[in-house]
Residue frames relative to the residue before (quaternion, step in Angstrom):
aa qw qx qy qz dx dy dz
M 1.0000 0.0000 0.0000 0.0000 0.00 0.00 0.00
K 0.6577 0.5262 -0.3221 0.4322 3.59 0.87 -0.86
K 0.6523 0.5323 -0.2972 0.4505 3.52 1.05 -0.88
I 0.6420 0.5129 -0.3141 0.4755 3.50 1.08 -0.92
M 0.6718 0.4973 -0.3196 0.4464 3.64 0.91 -0.84
I 0.6258 0.5519 -0.3283 0.4426 3.54 1.08 -0.76
T 0.6100 0.5599 -0.2971 0.4756 3.53 1.17 -0.88
F 0.6777 0.4906 -0.2978 0.4597 3.53 0.79 -1.07
I 0.6765 0.4783 -0.2967 0.4749 3.63 0.94 -0.91
S 0.6470 0.4940 -0.3566 0.4585 3.66 0.98 -0.55
L 0.6401 0.5272 -0.3035 0.4693 3.51 1.04 -0.82
G 0.6337 0.5291 -0.3118 0.4704 3.55 1.11 -0.83
L 0.6458 0.5119 -0.3053 0.4771 3.63 0.94 -0.84
L 0.6469 0.5408 -0.2983 0.4474 3.53 0.98 -0.91
S 0.6797 0.4894 -0.2888 0.4637 3.49 1.00 -0.90
F 0.6203 0.5387 -0.3218 0.4706 3.50 1.12 -0.86
N 0.6587 0.5078 -0.3052 0.4637 3.64 0.90 -0.85
Q 0.6564 0.4983 -0.3238 0.4648 3.58 0.95 -0.88
L 0.6219 0.5240 -0.3264 0.4818 3.66 1.05 -0.75
A 0.6555 0.5328 -0.3079 0.4377 3.54 0.97 -0.89
I 0.6408 0.5054 -0.3061 0.4902 3.59 1.10 -0.94
A 0.7578 0.4158 -0.2404 0.4416 3.60 0.81 -0.86
Q 0.3993 0.7466 -0.4550 0.2759 3.54 1.25 -0.04
T 0.2672 -0.7745 0.5553 0.1425 3.61 -0.84 1.05
N 0.1398 -0.7631 0.6245 0.0901 3.59 -0.94 0.90
S 0.1854 -0.8068 0.5601 0.0322 3.49 -1.01 0.90
M 0.0168 -0.7682 0.6400 0.0090 3.51 -1.28 0.63
E 0.0022 -0.7785 0.6275 0.0142 3.52 -1.18 0.63
K 0.0223 0.7913 -0.6090 0.0489 3.62 -0.85 1.00
R 0.1950 -0.7794 0.5889 0.0876 3.49 -1.18 0.70
Y 0.0926 -0.8159 0.5707 -0.0030 3.50 -1.08 0.84
Q 0.5637 -0.5446 0.4863 0.3863 3.57 -1.20 0.33
P 0.6215 -0.5635 0.3866 0.3830 3.64 -1.13 0.54
K 0.0872 -0.7719 0.6281 0.0454 3.46 -1.16 0.75
D 0.6214 -0.5413 0.4074 0.3936 3.63 -1.26 0.34
E 0.8338 0.1196 -0.0228 0.5386 3.59 0.91 -0.76
M 0.1218 -0.7503 0.6372 0.1272 3.59 -1.25 0.54
R 0.1683 -0.7887 0.5909 0.0209 3.61 -0.62 1.26
I 0.0025 0.8076 -0.5874 0.0513 3.54 -0.64 1.17
N 0.0111 0.7785 -0.6260 0.0442 3.55 -0.89 1.03
T 0.0689 0.8047 -0.5860 0.0659 3.60 -0.53 1.19
V 0.4683 -0.6499 0.5163 0.3031 3.53 -1.25 0.39
S 0.8060 -0.1048 0.1047 0.5731 3.54 0.50 -1.11
G 0.4548 0.6904 -0.4640 0.3181 3.60 1.16 0.22
N 0.3710 -0.6916 0.5741 0.2336 3.49 -1.21 0.73
C 0.1183 -0.8244 0.5529 0.0241 3.50 -1.15 0.69
I 0.1513 -0.7703 0.6158 0.0668 3.49 -1.10 0.87
I 0.0617 -0.8268 0.5587 0.0216 3.58 -0.66 1.00
K 0.0470 0.8079 -0.5840 0.0633 3.54 -0.61 1.06
E 0.6108 -0.5735 0.4140 0.3559 3.51 -1.36 0.19
S 0.4618 -0.7090 0.4754 0.2411 3.50 -0.83 1.01
K 0.4161 -0.7091 0.5124 0.2479 3.60 -0.94 0.79
T 0.7087 0.3217 -0.2189 0.5885 3.49 1.29 -0.45
N 0.5667 -0.5817 0.4447 0.3779 3.58 -1.25 0.00
E 0.5178 0.6202 -0.4220 0.4111 3.53 0.81 1.07
I 0.3608 -0.6523 0.6071 0.2751 3.55 -1.28 0.34
V 0.0541 -0.8042 0.5918 -0.0076 3.46 -0.69 1.19
I 0.0869 -0.8012 0.5917 0.0214 3.61 -0.79 1.06
I 0.0407 -0.8039 0.5923 -0.0353 3.48 -0.71 1.22
L 0.0220 -0.8104 0.5854 0.0084 3.63 -0.90 0.88
D 0.0190 -0.7368 0.6750 0.0335 3.51 -1.04 0.78
Y 0.1025 0.8051 -0.5725 0.1165 3.60 -0.84 1.06
T 0.2607 -0.7737 0.5595 0.1429 3.50 -1.18 0.55
Y 0.3879 0.7004 -0.5005 0.3294 3.62 1.26 0.27
P 0.5098 -0.6043 0.4957 0.3594 3.63 -1.04 0.49
D 0.5473 -0.6474 0.4243 0.3183 3.55 -1.03 0.74
E 0.5501 0.6228 -0.3784 0.4077 3.55 1.32 -0.46
C 0.8129 0.2600 -0.1463 0.5001 3.66 1.03 -0.63
F 0.7686 0.3162 -0.2238 0.5092 3.59 1.20 -0.07
D 0.0163 0.7896 -0.6116 0.0479 3.47 -1.14 0.75
Y 0.1008 -0.7801 0.6043 0.1264 3.53 -1.23 0.01
S 0.2200 -0.7592 0.6005 0.1211 3.53 -1.34 0.36
I 0.0443 -0.7759 0.6283 0.0359 3.46 -1.08 0.75
E 0.0398 -0.8234 0.5659 -0.0120 3.62 -0.43 1.10
E 0.2484 -0.7670 0.5799 0.1169 3.53 -0.94 0.98
K 0.0209 -0.8266 0.5619 -0.0244 3.56 -0.39 1.22
N 0.6509 -0.4868 0.3718 0.4484 3.54 -1.29 0.00
G 0.8383 0.1496 -0.1439 0.5042 3.58 -0.40 1.14
Y 0.8106 0.0712 -0.0773 0.5762 3.65 1.09 -0.18
I 0.2907 -0.6963 0.6274 0.1925 3.43 -1.52 0.23
A 0.1985 -0.8000 0.5634 0.0561 3.57 -0.83 1.07
L 0.0513 -0.7969 0.6019 0.0021 3.57 -0.73 1.05
K 0.0229 0.8249 -0.5600 0.0739 3.59 -0.86 0.89
E 0.2866 -0.7157 0.6080 0.1898 3.60 -1.00 0.76
N 0.1025 -0.7800 0.6168 0.0245 3.46 -1.24 0.84
F 0.1170 -0.7824 0.6100 0.0451 3.62 -0.95 0.89
K 0.2353 -0.7285 0.6312 0.1245 3.56 -1.25 0.71
G 0.8115 0.0861 -0.1126 0.5669 3.58 -0.40 1.14
R 0.5806 -0.6214 0.4391 0.2896 3.49 -1.44 0.19
R 0.7191 0.4330 -0.2380 0.4885 3.60 1.08 -0.65
C 0.2813 0.7356 -0.5476 0.2827 3.55 0.29 1.20
K 0.0905 -0.8269 0.5550 0.0084 3.59 -0.26 1.32
G 0.4713 0.6308 -0.4971 0.3645 3.49 -0.98 0.91
D 0.2707 -0.7239 0.5983 0.2116 3.58 -1.32 -0.41
S 0.1980 -0.7377 0.6347 0.1171 3.44 -1.46 0.41
N 0.0765 -0.7842 0.6158 -0.0091 3.55 -1.09 0.86
W 0.1059 -0.8075 0.5799 0.0236 3.51 -0.57 1.26
T 0.0729 -0.7421 0.6622 0.0736 3.50 -1.19 0.73
I 0.0079 -0.8294 0.5582 -0.0203 3.56 -0.65 1.12
L 0.1575 -0.7725 0.6106 0.0743 3.61 -0.83 1.02
I 0.0305 0.7995 -0.5997 0.0141 3.56 -0.83 0.99
P 0.5331 -0.6116 0.4620 0.3582 3.58 -1.22 0.49
K 0.7217 -0.4426 0.3325 0.4155 3.44 -1.36 0.18
N 0.8295 0.2083 -0.1528 0.4952 3.68 -1.20 0.67
T 0.4551 0.6200 -0.5024 0.3951 3.62 1.02 0.67
T 0.3952 -0.7394 0.5028 0.2104 3.60 -0.52 1.28
I 0.2119 -0.7815 0.5809 0.0831 3.59 -0.99 0.87
E 0.0054 -0.7392 0.6722 -0.0416 3.57 -0.81 1.10
Y 0.0598 0.8194 -0.5516 0.1439 3.50 -0.44 1.36
N 0.0435 0.7822 -0.6167 0.0770 3.50 -0.88 1.14
T 0.0687 0.7923 -0.5980 0.0995 3.53 -0.98 0.95
A 0.4795 -0.6588 0.4948 0.3021 3.61 -1.19 0.45
S 0.8368 -0.0154 0.0800 0.5415 3.43 0.45 -1.34
G 0.4939 0.6505 -0.4352 0.3788 3.65 1.22 0.14
S 0.3796 -0.6717 0.5951 0.2250 3.49 -1.38 0.50
V 0.1766 -0.7617 0.6178 0.0833 3.58 -1.28 0.67
S 0.1202 -0.7683 0.6285 0.0193 3.44 -1.25 0.85
I 0.0189 0.8128 -0.5820 -0.0184 3.56 -0.67 1.00
E 0.0635 0.8256 -0.5555 0.0762 3.60 -0.62 0.98
G 0.8483 0.1526 -0.1121 0.4945 3.52 -1.05 0.89
V 0.5683 0.6105 -0.3932 0.3870 3.67 1.10 0.40
N 0.1812 -0.7910 0.5749 0.1053 3.59 -0.59 1.03
S 0.4264 0.6880 -0.4560 0.3700 3.58 0.41 1.23
R 0.5790 -0.5432 0.4840 0.3680 3.52 -1.34 0.41
S 0.0277 -0.8004 0.5988 0.0030 3.62 -0.77 0.90
N 0.0248 -0.7471 0.6641 0.0093 3.52 -1.27 0.72
I 0.0242 0.8449 -0.5235 0.1075 3.56 -0.04 1.37
S 0.0428 -0.7778 0.6256 -0.0428 3.54 -1.04 1.09
T 0.0702 0.7714 -0.6305 0.0499 3.59 -0.98 0.96
A 0.4114 -0.6658 0.5365 0.3157 3.53 -1.20 0.33
S 0.8322 -0.0077 0.0148 0.5542 3.56 0.64 -1.00
G 0.5035 0.6484 -0.4274 0.3786 3.62 1.18 0.10
D 0.4804 -0.6568 0.5172 0.2652 3.48 -1.37 0.53
I 0.2346 -0.7572 0.5948 0.1334 3.61 -1.14 0.62
Q 0.0389 -0.7728 0.6330 -0.0218 3.57 -0.85 1.08
I 0.0227 0.7684 -0.6380 0.0454 3.62 -0.89 0.90
K 0.0727 0.8002 -0.5858 0.1062 3.59 -0.87 1.09
N 0.8605 0.0695 -0.0735 0.4993 3.52 -1.14 0.86
V 0.4029 0.6975 -0.4797 0.3480 3.51 0.79 1.16
D 0.0574 -0.7723 0.6311 0.0445 3.57 -1.08 0.76
S 0.2143 0.8037 -0.5032 0.2344 3.52 -0.13 1.28
D 0.5160 -0.6380 0.4382 0.3669 3.63 -1.03 0.50
V 0.8132 0.0818 -0.0456 0.5744 3.67 0.90 -0.65
L 0.0413 0.7641 -0.6425 0.0396 3.59 -1.05 0.92
K 0.0400 -0.8034 0.5915 -0.0556 3.51 -0.48 1.34
A 0.0648 0.7926 -0.6028 0.0646 3.65 -1.01 0.83
R 0.0658 0.7914 -0.6067 0.0349 3.48 -0.89 0.87
T 0.0086 -0.8050 0.5896 -0.0649 3.56 -1.02 0.89
A 0.4192 -0.6955 0.5036 0.2949 3.65 -0.97 0.56
S 0.8481 0.0359 0.0524 0.5260 3.51 0.59 -1.18
G 0.5502 0.6186 -0.3799 0.4127 3.54 1.35 0.13
D 0.5001 -0.6598 0.4817 0.2873 3.50 -1.33 0.28
I 0.2186 -0.7650 0.5813 0.1706 3.60 -1.05 0.47
W 0.0021 0.7958 -0.6055 0.0133 3.60 -0.75 0.97
V 0.0059 -0.8125 0.5804 -0.0543 3.62 -0.73 0.96
E 0.0059 0.8076 -0.5865 0.0607 3.61 -0.81 1.00
N 0.8621 0.0478 -0.0157 0.5043 3.55 -1.16 0.82
A 0.4620 0.6600 -0.4554 0.3789 3.53 0.67 1.13
N 0.1514 -0.7558 0.6342 0.0603 3.57 -1.16 0.74
A 0.3523 0.7454 -0.4969 0.2709 3.56 -0.51 1.19
H 0.4747 -0.5472 0.5432 0.4244 3.54 -1.31 -0.35
F 0.1610 -0.8543 0.4929 0.0355 3.57 -0.13 1.28
S 0.0868 0.7491 -0.6554 0.0426 3.61 -0.97 0.83
M 0.1987 0.8083 -0.5211 0.1886 3.52 -0.14 1.24
S 0.0087 -0.8161 0.5753 -0.0548 3.61 -1.00 0.87
T 0.0040 0.7728 -0.6342 -0.0248 3.55 -1.15 0.55
A 0.4685 -0.6834 0.4701 0.3042 3.59 -1.08 0.56
S 0.8178 0.0422 0.0252 0.5733 3.60 0.68 -1.20
G 0.5829 0.5943 -0.3910 0.3926 3.57 1.10 0.24
D 0.5154 -0.6379 0.4796 0.3122 3.53 -1.28 0.18
I 0.2004 -0.7593 0.6047 0.1329 3.58 -1.20 0.50
T 0.0168 -0.7955 0.6048 -0.0332 3.56 -0.89 1.11
F 0.0506 -0.7918 0.6087 -0.0038 3.49 -0.87 1.11
N 0.0231 -0.7982 0.6018 -0.0141 3.58 -0.87 0.95
K 0.8568 -0.0406 -0.0076 0.5140 3.60 -0.83 1.06
C 0.3657 0.7400 -0.4712 0.3108 3.50 0.73 1.15
M 0.1235 -0.7875 0.6013 0.0550 3.63 -1.02 0.69
G 0.6168 0.5733 -0.4476 0.3008 3.42 -1.30 0.69
H 0.6900 -0.3580 0.3713 0.5077 3.59 -1.26 -0.58
I 0.0762 -0.8334 0.5474 -0.0076 3.61 -0.56 1.08
E 0.0240 0.7563 -0.6507 0.0634 3.53 -0.82 1.16
L 0.1172 0.8048 -0.5694 0.1201 3.55 -0.39 1.16
S 0.0635 0.8109 -0.5794 0.0519 3.57 -0.93 0.82
S 0.0383 0.7877 -0.6145 0.0206 3.56 -1.12 0.67
A 0.4547 -0.6801 0.4827 0.3127 3.62 -1.06 0.74
S 0.8406 -0.0162 0.0291 0.5407 3.58 0.66 -1.07
G 0.5233 0.6496 -0.4090 0.3701 3.53 1.16 0.32
T 0.5030 -0.6215 0.5125 0.3131 3.48 -1.36 0.14
I 0.1508 -0.7902 0.5878 0.0855 3.54 -1.05 0.80
K 0.0212 -0.7919 0.6100 -0.0212 3.60 -0.71 1.12
A 0.0072 -0.7875 0.6161 -0.0175 3.66 -0.89 0.95
N 0.0255 -0.8331 0.5511 -0.0393 3.48 -0.31 1.22
G 0.8394 0.1167 -0.0896 0.5233 3.51 -0.80 0.99
I 0.3598 0.7424 -0.4945 0.2735 3.66 0.87 0.76
D 0.2053 -0.7342 0.6384 0.1056 3.49 -1.28 0.68
V 0.1820 -0.8107 0.5540 0.0520 3.55 -0.34 1.25
T 0.1764 -0.8405 0.5116 0.0264 3.55 -0.50 1.36
S 0.7806 0.0413 -0.0827 0.6181 3.59 1.24 -0.24
S 0.7823 -0.3903 0.2465 0.4182 3.52 -1.31 0.25
S 0.0117 0.8597 -0.5006 0.1005 3.50 -0.45 1.27
K 0.1629 -0.8055 0.5667 0.0598 3.60 -1.16 0.46
I 0.0155 -0.7700 0.6378 -0.0035 3.57 -0.95 0.85
S 0.0818 0.8226 -0.5483 0.1265 3.54 -0.73 1.21
T 0.0525 -0.7601 0.6474 -0.0192 3.49 -1.25 0.69
A 0.4711 -0.6599 0.5163 0.2759 3.52 -1.24 0.51
S 0.8362 0.0139 0.0222 0.5478 3.61 0.38 -1.13
G 0.6323 0.5552 -0.3639 0.3993 3.54 1.12 0.13
S 0.5118 -0.6549 0.4472 0.3304 3.62 -1.20 0.13
I 0.2380 -0.7424 0.6081 0.1494 3.59 -1.29 0.50
N 0.0195 -0.7593 0.6497 -0.0304 3.52 -1.01 1.00
V 0.0274 -0.8069 0.5868 -0.0618 3.59 -0.59 1.20
L 0.0641 -0.7515 0.6565 0.0108 3.64 -0.90 1.01
L 0.3121 -0.7789 0.5176 0.1675 3.58 -0.72 1.13
A 0.2916 -0.7341 0.5731 0.2182 3.51 -1.25 0.41
S 0.7760 0.1107 -0.0940 0.6138 3.55 1.26 -0.03
Q 0.6350 -0.4903 0.4090 0.4348 3.61 -1.28 0.17
L 0.5089 -0.6759 0.4595 0.2702 3.40 -1.07 0.96
K 0.0630 -0.8017 0.5943 0.0100 3.59 -0.92 1.06
S 0.7387 0.3404 -0.2212 0.5380 3.57 1.32 -0.03
D 0.6366 -0.5235 0.3838 0.4164 3.61 -1.06 0.35
L 0.0151 0.7966 -0.6041 0.0150 3.41 -1.26 0.73
T 0.1137 -0.7974 0.5921 0.0269 3.51 -0.90 0.95
L 0.0560 -0.7527 0.6560 0.0033 3.69 -0.79 0.97
S 0.1212 0.7938 -0.5841 0.1187 3.64 -0.62 1.10
S 0.0529 0.7431 -0.6642 0.0620 3.45 -1.32 0.94
A 0.5165 -0.6631 0.4664 0.2757 3.43 -1.11 0.93
S 0.8352 0.0824 0.0388 0.5423 3.55 0.59 -1.34
G 0.6299 0.5426 -0.3362 0.4425 3.55 1.25 -0.14
S 0.5812 -0.5647 0.4640 0.3578 3.48 -1.47 0.08
V 0.1871 -0.7799 0.5939 0.0632 3.55 -1.24 0.57
E 0.0431 0.8167 -0.5672 0.0975 3.59 -0.54 1.24
L 0.1064 -0.7645 0.6349 0.0347 3.48 -0.98 1.07
N 0.0928 -0.7963 0.5960 0.0453 3.65 -0.62 1.08
L 0.3226 -0.8069 0.4685 0.1591 3.47 -0.59 1.17
N 0.3029 -0.8233 0.4289 0.2155 3.49 1.49 -0.02
G 0.7668 -0.4093 0.1689 0.4648 3.48 1.01 1.09
Y 0.5603 0.5979 -0.3886 0.4214 3.54 1.28 -0.13
K 0.4819 -0.6955 0.4531 0.2806 3.55 -0.89 0.82
P 0.4190 -0.7253 0.4661 0.2848 3.67 -0.70 0.76
K 0.0319 -0.7867 0.6160 -0.0237 3.50 -1.01 0.86
G 0.6915 0.4345 -0.3356 0.4696 3.54 -0.81 0.97
T 0.6039 -0.5505 0.4277 0.3865 3.64 -1.19 -0.48
Y 0.0964 -0.7892 0.6066 0.0012 3.51 -0.69 1.15
T 0.0457 -0.8110 0.5815 -0.0456 3.48 -0.81 1.20
F 0.1582 -0.8059 0.5694 0.0363 3.50 -0.89 1.04
T 0.0140 0.8161 -0.5778 -0.0025 3.57 -0.85 0.82
A 0.1262 0.7964 -0.5733 0.1454 3.59 -0.85 1.06
K 0.5921 -0.5855 0.4004 0.3826 3.62 -1.02 0.68
A 0.5296 -0.6839 0.4111 0.2877 3.55 -0.85 0.89
N 0.7563 0.3466 -0.2155 0.5114 3.64 1.04 -0.66
K 0.7611 0.3638 -0.1900 0.5024 3.66 1.12 -0.34
G 0.7720 0.4012 -0.2206 0.4410 3.55 0.86 -0.83
E 0.2376 -0.7722 0.5743 0.1319 3.53 -1.28 0.28
I 0.1644 -0.7782 0.6027 0.0643 3.64 -1.08 0.87
V 0.0239 -0.7858 0.6154 -0.0573 3.54 -0.77 1.14
S 0.1521 0.7726 -0.6050 0.1180 3.58 -0.89 1.02
P 0.3898 -0.7224 0.4995 0.2768 3.64 -0.87 0.69
W 0.6509 0.4528 -0.3109 0.5240 3.63 1.32 -0.14
K 0.5305 -0.6475 0.4590 0.2977 3.48 -1.11 0.84
F 0.4411 -0.6831 0.5207 0.2600 3.58 -1.07 0.69
D 0.3669 -0.7058 0.5661 0.2161 3.52 -1.27 0.70
S 0.7886 0.1444 -0.0460 0.5959 3.52 1.21 -0.59
E 0.0682 0.7573 -0.6491 0.0217 3.58 -1.05 0.77
T 0.0740 0.7854 -0.6020 0.1237 3.51 -0.74 1.34
Q 0.3557 -0.6945 0.5815 0.2303 3.49 -1.41 -0.10
I 0.0406 -0.7827 0.6198 0.0401 3.62 -1.01 0.70
T 0.3156 -0.7298 0.5681 0.2122 3.55 -1.32 0.32
K 0.0384 0.7826 -0.6195 0.0480 3.55 -0.89 1.03
N 0.8414 -0.0527 -0.0183 0.5375 3.58 -0.72 1.11
N 0.6780 -0.5400 0.2451 0.4345 3.52 1.03 1.01
D 0.5784 0.5325 -0.3747 0.4914 3.54 1.27 0.54
L 0.3663 -0.7532 0.5134 0.1867 3.58 -0.96 0.89
Y 0.1284 -0.8100 0.5720 0.0135 3.57 -0.71 1.12
N 0.3012 -0.6845 0.6290 0.2125 3.63 -1.21 0.60
V 0.0883 -0.7692 0.6326 -0.0173 3.48 -0.97 1.09
K 0.0409 0.8107 -0.5757 0.0983 3.52 -0.59 1.26
S 0.0481 0.8266 -0.5564 0.0704 3.62 -0.85 0.83
F 0.0287 -0.7514 0.6548 0.0762 3.49 -1.37 0.40
T 0.2296 -0.7431 0.6122 0.1423 3.59 -1.37 0.46
L 0.0613 -0.7699 0.6347 0.0246 3.53 -1.07 0.84
G 0.8077 0.0816 -0.1128 0.5730 3.60 -0.57 1.13
D 0.8118 -0.1554 0.1309 0.5475 3.56 -0.84 -0.94
N 0.6414 -0.5449 0.4107 0.3507 3.53 -1.40 0.23
L 0.7207 0.3615 -0.1914 0.5596 3.45 1.30 -0.49
P 0.4975 -0.1624 -0.8519 -0.0209 1.48 -2.25 1.29
V 0.4356 -0.6273 0.5641 0.3140 3.60 -1.38 0.13
V 0.0369 -0.7793 0.6255 0.0049 3.63 -0.83 1.03
N 0.0619 -0.7926 0.6064 0.0143 3.53 -0.79 1.03
L 0.1121 -0.7487 0.6528 0.0271 3.59 -1.01 1.03
K 0.0559 0.8312 -0.5461 0.0881 3.61 -0.50 1.10
T 0.1549 0.7406 -0.6494 0.0767 3.54 -1.11 0.76
A 0.4141 -0.6876 0.5196 0.2928 3.56 -1.25 0.38
S 0.8299 0.0638 0.0106 0.5541 3.55 0.61 -1.14
G 0.5969 0.5637 -0.3972 0.4103 3.56 1.05 0.23
K 0.6078 -0.5194 0.4613 0.3848 3.56 -1.34 -0.43
C 0.2031 -0.7725 0.5989 0.0580 3.50 -0.74 1.10
S 0.1949 0.8303 -0.5094 0.1150 3.79 -0.25 0.86
L 0.2159 -0.7347 0.6361 0.0947 3.42 -1.39 0.66
T 0.0493 -0.8149 0.5774 -0.0027 3.70 -0.65 0.99
K 0.5725 -0.6221 0.4432 0.2980 3.44 -1.26 0.71
């Protein structure tokens, strides 16, 4: 009987400790509007949305023990600075931030391994992560910047001047409009239903690029990959301007449903490249599709 009672007590203590470890602590604070919101997290995830009131609302839910986790929120002249702080290296748990901001509040966001989601916010944003993913949806802004080392970038229904890059992650664009600058070292870039409003460039080193247009091209566009394939789908819109294709003569491939006006070869870094082009109507816009060892294709 004593052994059974001891077992029950042990199990009870274990269950209590597990509940204590999993306990969620919450915080909510409200501030008057500022020009800028500066966010620095270590591993916390963050959701940023537009405030329905003219306030900045900061909500935090976390399961880290208070002994090893802390945060600071400083209200300065013109901005609010939020920062996560850890004591020691063995701190188990998680933190989830929800931040509501008024329109036109600039966002400066930095994190190591946390992910960030921005939805319905019409503000300038500059986002940087090491391994966290970046998601942006329903945003109308003059500037959207995002950088990540190994995270993915996903953007949908946004209008902005885009400047986004990742080292080993993928980039996905759906129904976006504006000036578009996208780059990846080894990731894949997919842009579906995009409307290019000014000279834009999409490039990757070893990944592939797939672009589907939402309207007829009226601005210059360059798609470039070193060892991956490059595809531009006109989505039924008639090409207008000058289209130039470049690929290695012995490794690359060029495909186009329209006949070429010019076919030449050039030498770069001791490698021979095929260069083919055609012009329909005016010389502008200028469209360049480039690859070294991949497939370079234009589809109707």
